[in-house]
C-alpha positions in Angstrom: -4.2 268.4 90.5 -7.2 268.6 92.7 -5.5 269.9 95.8 -8.1 268.2 98.0 -6.7 264.9 96.9 -3.0 265.9 97.3 -2.1 263.3 99.8 -3.8 260.5 97.9 -2.1 261.6 94.6 1.4 261.7 96.2 0.8 258.3 97.8 -0.3 256.8 94.5 2.6 258.4 92.6 5.2 256.8 94.9 3.6 253.4 94.1 4.7 253.7 90.5 8.0 252.0 89.6 10.2 254.6 88.2 9.0 257.6 90.2 11.9 258.7 92.3 11.1 262.2 93.7 8.1 264.4 94.1 8.5 268.1 94.7 5.7 270.5 95.6 6.3 273.7 93.8 4.9 277.2 93.2 3.9 278.6 89.8 1.7 277.0 87.2 2.4 273.4 88.3 1.5 271.9 91.7 4.1 269.2 91.7 7.1 268.1 89.8 7.9 264.4 89.5 11.3 263.0 88.7 10.9 259.6 87.1 13.1 257.2 85.2 12.2 254.9 82.3 14.2 252.7 79.9 12.5 254.1 76.8 10.1 256.7 75.5 7.5 254.0 75.1 7.8 253.0 78.8 7.6 256.7 79.8 4.4 257.1 77.7 2.8 254.1 79.4 3.7 255.4 82.8 2.3 258.8 82.1 -0.9 257.7 80.3 -1.7 254.4 81.9 -0.6 255.1 85.5 -0.2 258.8 86.3 -3.1 260.0 84.2 -5.5 257.5 85.9 -4.8 258.6 89.4 -8.0 260.2 90.8 -7.4 263.9 91.2 -4.8 264.3 88.5 -6.2 266.8 86.2 -3.4 267.2 83.6 0.3 266.7 83.1 3.1 267.9 81.1 6.3 266.0 80.4 9.9 267.2 80.1 12.7 265.0 79.0 16.1 265.8 80.6 18.7 265.7 77.8 21.7 266.7 79.8 22.4 267.6 83.4 25.1 269.8 84.9 25.8 270.5 88.6 27.4 273.6 90.0 29.5 273.3 93.1 28.1 275.7 95.7 31.1 277.0 97.8 28.9 278.0 100.7 27.5 274.5 101.2 29.7 272.2 103.2 29.3 268.4 102.9 27.4 268.3 106.2 24.8 270.8 104.9 23.7 268.2 102.3 23.0 265.5 105.0 
């Protein structure tokens, strides 16, 4: 993304139904978006017709989560996650 338009991009992303979380990250990506869709066709439309048209978005790459597992972290109490 064009980092000068960071705030605008994040605001616009949160306007899209299905976008649930945005994380700013280090590495080759600027942000990771967690989004949900009912089908691959709906996901394609979200990415190409909405995300791709936000001013400042230069490119995107999609990953589909096939399965998720969570590890219990013994050093984290329930109040740490609040």
